[in-house]
C-alpha positions as CSV (number, residue, x, y, z in Angstrom):
1,M,-140.4,19.2,55.3
2,Q,-140.9,16.7,52.4
3,I,-138.7,13.1,52.4
4,K,-138.2,11.4,49.7
5,L,-137.2,8.0,50.0
6,A,-136.1,5.5,47.4
7,C,-134.5,1.9,47.6
8,Y,-133.0,-0.2,44.8
9,F,-132.7,-4.0,44.5
10,I,-130.1,-5.6,42.0
11,N,-131.0,-8.9,40.7
12,I,-128.0,-11.0,38.8
13,G,-129.1,-14.7,38.1
14,G,-131.3,-14.6,41.7
15,V,-128.5,-12.9,43.8
16,G,-128.8,-9.0,44.6
17,E,-125.5,-7.9,45.8
18,L,-122.9,-4.8,44.6
19,E,-120.2,-7.3,44.6
20,D,-122.1,-9.4,42.0
21,L,-122.4,-6.8,39.5
22,L,-118.8,-5.5,39.6
23,R,-117.8,-8.8,39.6
24,K,-119.5,-8.5,36.1
25,I,-118.4,-5.6,34.6
26,K,-114.2,-5.8,36.0
27,N,-112.7,-4.8,33.0
28,K,-109.6,-6.6,33.9
29,D,-108.3,-9.9,34.0
30,S,-108.8,-11.5,37.6
31,H,-106.8,-14.4,37.5
32,F,-106.0,-13.5,41.3
33,A,-109.1,-13.2,42.8
34,D,-110.5,-16.1,40.8
35,C,-108.2,-18.7,42.1
36,L,-108.1,-17.0,45.3
37,Y,-112.0,-17.3,45.7
38,E,-112.3,-21.0,44.0
39,S,-109.4,-22.4,46.2
40,W,-110.6,-21.0,49.5
41,T,-114.3,-22.2,48.7
42,V,-113.1,-25.6,48.0
43,C,-110.8,-25.4,51.1
44,F,-113.4,-24.5,53.4
45,E,-115.5,-27.2,52.1
46,G,-112.8,-29.3,52.9
47,K,-112.7,-28.3,56.2
48,G,-116.3,-28.7,56.8
49,K,-116.9,-25.0,56.7
50,I,-119.8,-23.8,54.6
51,L,-120.5,-20.9,52.5
52,S,-124.1,-20.2,53.8
53,D,-126.4,-17.0,53.3
54,E,-126.7,-16.6,57.5
55,A,-124.1,-15.5,59.5
56,S,-122.4,-17.7,62.1
57,N,-119.1,-18.1,64.4
58,K,-117.9,-20.7,62.6
59,N,-119.1,-20.1,58.9
60,I,-118.5,-17.5,56.1
61,T,-120.9,-15.8,54.4
62,N,-121.5,-16.1,50.2
63,K,-121.5,-12.2,50.6
64,E,-118.2,-12.4,52.5
65,M,-116.9,-14.3,49.9
66,K,-118.1,-12.4,47.3
67,K,-116.5,-9.0,49.4
68,L,-113.3,-10.9,49.7
69,W,-113.5,-11.3,45.5
70,V,-113.7,-7.8,45.0
71,D,-111.0,-6.8,47.6
72,F,-108.6,-9.5,45.7
73,Y,-109.1,-8.3,42.8
74,K,-108.3,-4.5,43.5
75,R,-105.4,-5.6,45.3
76,F,-103.8,-8.4,43.4
77,D,-105.0,-8.2,40.1
78,I,-105.5,-4.2,39.2
79,I,-102.5,-2.8,42.1
80,P,-99.2,-3.0,40.9
81,K,-97.3,-5.6,43.1
82,K,-94.5,-3.0,43.6
83,G,-97.8,-0.4,44.3
84,D,-98.6,0.2,48.0
85,R,-101.2,-2.2,48.7
86,N,-102.7,-0.2,51.5
87,E,-105.8,1.2,52.8
88,K,-104.8,4.6,51.1
89,N,-105.0,3.3,47.9
90,T,-107.7,0.4,48.3
91,N,-110.8,2.8,49.5
92,W,-112.8,2.7,47.4
93,E,-112.3,6.7,46.1
94,Q,-108.9,6.8,45.8
95,F,-109.2,3.2,43.9
96,L,-111.3,4.5,41.8
97,K,-109.0,7.9,40.8
98,D,-106.0,5.6,40.5
99,Y,-107.6,2.8,38.4
100,P,-110.7,4.1,36.6
101,T,-110.7,1.7,33.9
102,A,-110.7,-1.7,36.8
103,F,-114.7,-1.8,36.2
104,D,-116.7,-0.8,32.8
105,F,-119.2,1.2,34.5
106,T,-120.1,2.2,30.8
107,N,-120.8,-1.4,29.6
108,N,-124.1,-0.8,28.0
109,S,-124.7,-4.7,27.4
110,V,-125.0,-5.4,31.4
111,R,-128.7,-4.6,31.9
112,E,-128.6,-4.6,35.6
113,L,-126.0,-1.4,35.1
114,Q,-128.3,0.1,32.7
115,E,-131.2,-0.2,35.1
116,L,-129.0,0.8,38.3
117,K,-127.7,3.7,35.9
118,D,-131.3,4.7,35.0
119,F,-132.9,4.6,38.5
120,L,-129.4,6.7,40.0
121,Q,-130.3,9.2,37.0
122,M,-133.9,10.2,38.8
123,F,-131.8,11.6,41.5
124,N,-129.3,13.7,38.9
125,I,-126.5,11.7,40.5
């Protein structure tokens, strides 16, 4: 039996989350996501909570906030208010079918996106 294993690391400005890449290639205005992210961050700090890289029961991680930004972008900036903002249309597969232009996966000016696409091409994905 032969197994091939590969790993890919994203690095955008010293951070390596897929959410960072998605934020960089967003294709629409992100007013709601940006405001919620920014105001929540300020609110947490005002309440003595910190954004950290390590999970704890009392604080929220930077990764969790980045995931929330993506969720806010999908739910509030992309899906119309009259649309159902539920699990059916916010799961990734359905979301990308319904809103294929929410992210610009063809943006060749984003080096990290091109590098990821080149990596995936090695597997003919």
